[in-house]
C-alpha positions in Angstrom: -12.9 -61.1 -53.8 -16.5 -60.8 -52.7 -15.4 -59.3 -49.4 -13.2 -56.7 -50.9 -15.9 -55.9 -53.5 -18.3 -55.2 -50.6 -15.9 -52.7 -49.2 -15.5 -50.9 -52.4 -19.1 -50.7 -53.0 -19.9 -49.7 -49.8 -17.6 -46.7 -49.9 -19.6 -45.4 -52.9 -23.0 -46.2 -51.6 -22.7 -42.9 -49.7 -26.3 -41.8 -49.5 -26.9 -44.8 -47.0 -24.1 -44.4 -44.6 -24.5 -40.4 -44.8 -28.1 -40.8 -43.7 -27.4 -43.5 -41.1 -24.5 -41.7 -39.7 -26.3 -38.4 -39.3 -29.1 -40.2 -37.6 -26.7 -41.7 -35.1 -25.6 -38.1 -34.0 -29.0 -36.6 -34.1 -30.6 -39.7 -32.2 -28.3 -39.3 -29.2 -29.9 -35.9 -28.6 -33.5 -36.2 -29.8 -35.8 -34.2 -27.6 -33.2 -32.4 -26.1 -33.3 -28.5 -26.2 -29.7 -27.8 -27.4 -29.2 -31.0 -29.3 -25.6 -31.8 -30.5 -24.5 -28.5 -29.0 -24.2 -30.6 -25.7 -21.1 -32.1 -27.4 -19.5 -28.7 -27.7 -20.5 -27.7 -24.1 -19.2 -30.8 -22.5 -15.9 -30.5 -24.4 -15.7 -27.0 -23.3 -16.1 -28.0 -19.5 -13.4 -30.6 -20.0 -11.0 -28.2 -21.6 -11.5 -25.3 -19.2 -11.0 -27.7 -16.4 -7.7 -29.0 -17.6 -6.6 -25.5 -18.3 -7.4 -24.1 -14.7 -5.4 -26.9 -13.3 -2.4 -26.2 -15.5 -2.9 -22.4 -14.7 -3.1 -23.2 -10.9 0.2 -25.2 -10.9 2.3 -22.9 -13.3 0.8 -19.5 -12.6 -0.2 -17.0 -15.3 -2.3 -17.3 -18.2 -1.2 -19.5 -21.4 -3.3 -19.1 -24.5 -1.0 -21.5 -26.3 -1.7 -24.2 -24.1 -5.6 -23.5 -24.4 -5.3 -23.8 -28.1 -3.3 -27.0 -27.8 -6.0 -28.5 -25.6 -8.8 -27.3 -27.9 -7.4 -29.2 -30.8 -5.6 -32.1 -29.1 -8.9 -33.3 -27.2 -11.2 -33.3 -30.3 -8.3 -35.1 -32.1 -8.0 -37.7 -29.5 -11.7 -38.1 -29.4 -11.9 -38.9 -33.1 -9.1 -41.3 -33.0 -10.4 -43.1 -29.7 -13.9 -43.3 -31.3 -12.5 -45.3 -33.9 -10.9 -47.7 -31.7 -13.8 -48.0 -29.1 -16.9 -47.8 -31.2 -15.4 -49.7 -34.2 -15.8 -53.0 -32.2 -19.5 -52.6 -31.9 -20.0 -51.1 -35.3 -21.7 -54.2 -36.7 -23.3 -55.3 -33.6 -25.1 -52.0 -33.2 -26.4 -52.4 -36.7 -27.9 -55.8 -36.4 -31.5 -54.6 -36.9 -30.3 -53.1 -40.3 -28.3 -56.1 -41.2 -31.3 -58.5 -40.6 -33.8 -56.4 -42.4 -32.1 -55.1 -45.6 -29.6 -56.7 -47.9 -26.8 -54.0 -47.8 -23.1 -54.5 -47.7 -21.9 -54.8 -44.1 -19.0 -52.4 -44.5 -21.7 -49.7 -45.0 -22.1 -49.9 -41.1 -18.6 -49.5 -40.4 -18.3 -46.3 -42.6 -21.5 -45.1 -40.7 -19.4 -45.3 -37.6 -16.5 -43.4 -39.0 -18.6 -40.8 -40.7 -20.4 -40.1 -37.2 -17.2 -39.8 -35.4 -16.2 -37.1 -38.0 -19.6 -35.1 -37.5 -18.7 -35.2 -33.8 -15.2 -33.9 -34.4 -16.5 -31.2 -36.5 -18.8 -30.0 -33.6 -15.8 -30.1 -31.4 -13.8 -27.8 -33.9 -16.0 -25.0 -33.0 -14.4 -24.6 -29.8 -11.0 -24.4 -31.3 -12.1 -21.8 -33.8 -13.6 -19.7 -31.0 -10.4 -19.9 -28.8 -8.3 -19.1 -32.0 -10.3 -15.9 -32.5 -10.4 -14.8 -28.9 -6.5 -15.4 -28.7 -6.1 -13.7 -32.2 -4.0 -16.7 -33.6 -3.0 -15.8 -36.9 -3.6 -18.6 -39.5 -0.6 -19.7 -41.7 -0.1 -21.7 -44.8 0.3 -24.8 -42.9 -3.4 -24.7 -42.2 -4.0 -26.2 -45.7 -2.3 -29.3 -44.4 -5.1 -30.0 -42.0 -7.3 -31.5 -44.9 -4.6 -34.1 -45.8 -4.1 -34.9 -42.2 -7.6 -35.5 -41.4 -7.9 -37.8 -44.6 -5.0 -39.8 -43.2 -6.6 -40.2 -39.8 -10.0 -41.0 -41.6 -8.3 -43.8 -43.6 -6.8 -45.1 -40.5 -10.4 -45.1 -38.7 -11.8 -46.9 -41.6 -9.1 -49.7 -41.7 -9.1 -50.1 -37.9 -12.9 -50.1 -37.5 -13.4 -52.6 -40.3 -11.1 -55.0 -38.7 -12.2 -54.2 -34.9 -15.9 -54.9 -36.1 -15.5 -58.3 -37.7 -13.3 -59.2 -34.5 -15.8 -57.6 -32.1 -18.8 -59.5 -33.8 -17.0 -62.8 -32.7 -15.1 -61.8 -29.4 -17.7 -59.7 -27.3 -14.9 -59.0 -24.7 -13.0 -57.0 -27.3 -15.1 -54.0 -26.6 -14.6 -53.5 -23.0 -10.9 -54.5 -23.4 -10.5 -51.8 -26.2 -11.9 -49.1 -23.8 -9.5 -50.2 -21.3 -6.5 -49.9 -23.7 -7.7 -46.5 -25.0 -7.9 -45.2 -21.3 -4.5 -46.1 -20.7 -3.1 -44.5 -24.0 -4.9 -41.4 -23.1 -2.7 -41.0 -20.2 0.4 -42.0 -22.2 -0.1 -39.9 -25.3 0.6 -36.3 -25.3 -3.0 -35.1 -25.3 -3.3 -32.9 -22.2 0.4 -32.6 -21.7 2.8 -30.9 -23.9 5.9 -33.1 -24.5 9.3 -31.5 -24.0 12.1 -32.1 -26.7 13.3 -34.9 -24.4 10.0 -36.6 -24.2 9.4 -36.6 -27.8 12.7 -38.6 -28.4 11.6 -41.0 -25.5 10.4 -44.5 -26.0 6.8 -43.6 -24.7 6.3 -41.1 -27.5 8.4 -42.7 -30.5 6.7 -46.2 -30.3 3.2 -44.7 -29.6 1.2 -44.9 -33.1 -1.3 -42.7 -32.0 1.0 -39.9 -31.3 1.8 -39.4 -35.1 -2.0 -39.4 -35.9 -2.4 -36.8 -33.3 0.3 -34.8 -34.9 -0.9 -34.6 -38.6 -4.2 -33.0 -37.3 -2.6 -31.0 -34.8 0.5 -29.5 -36.4 -1.4 -27.6 -39.1 -3.8 -26.0 -36.7 -1.2 -24.7 -34.3 1.1 -23.5 -36.9 3.6 -26.0 -35.7 6.7 -26.8 -37.9 5.8 -29.6 -40.1 7.7 -32.7 -39.3 7.8 -35.1 -42.3 8.5 -38.2 -40.4 5.3 -37.8 -38.6 3.4 -37.5 -41.6 5.3 -40.5 -43.4 4.7 -42.8 -40.3 1.1 -41.7 -39.9 0.4 -42.3 -43.7 2.0 -45.8 -43.3 -0.1 -46.6 -40.3 -3.0 -45.7 -42.3 -2.4 -47.8 -45.1 -1.4 -50.7 -42.8 -4.6 -50.5 -40.9 -6.6 -50.6 -44.2 -4.8 -53.5 -45.4 -4.9 -55.4 -42.2 -8.5 -54.4 -41.5 -9.6 -55.6 -44.9 -7.9 -58.9 -44.6 -9.7 -59.5 -41.4 -12.8 -58.6 -42.7 -12.3 -60.9 -45.6 -11.4 -63.9 -43.4 -14.2 -63.4 -41.0 -16.8 -62.2 -43.5 -18.6 -65.6 -44.1 -19.6 -66.1 -40.3 -20.4 -62.5 -39.3 -24.1 -62.8 -39.7 -24.0 -65.9 -37.5 -22.3 -64.2 -34.7 -24.6 -61.1 -34.4 
């Protein structure tokens, strides 16, 4: 119960993880001229590169694909950050943990919050492309907030479990990077699935696809598929439960593993 109480307390100790999370983002670009704008610039370069490849193959212009990329890539970066940086959330906070008597989940929430801040930066690209292409907003846009909440809950749960496991098993971090790299190719991030591919095993049994869709559907004004939202919600709740259980079991020894 002490471990579960720590998780609950950490969520409401928002001033601490808010400050540390912002410091994580700002610290990466300290003494640079453009600062966090480099996140936007690098994302623009990647999206333009993929778009030019698509254009050279199919010919002509496709603003819908450009919009698809401008939200798919940020959404994927958000989810993949939870999976990769979650493994080192406690390891990177060793100095704080040894210096201050703070609940450990604060440093997991810090990682989740920093990922959301980066995601907000990358949404600027989508907004600019949407304005240029004159994409009209629809009522589905309202569903973007619940979708982002679902993905954030998934991120908190999976980061909590991976952070505890990552403190014990140091090979988990590189292994997760390899898995995420494979899933990037298999998931419909830079390729648009056809109706046949949507019903194929490579998509149907890919949990990350449903998390992508609940963020992507509202912004692209795509038809809302309730099954996607139901599965994504189930994955988020399951990840939070499993992550909390893993943290509860491993909590007594985490400090000794850091």
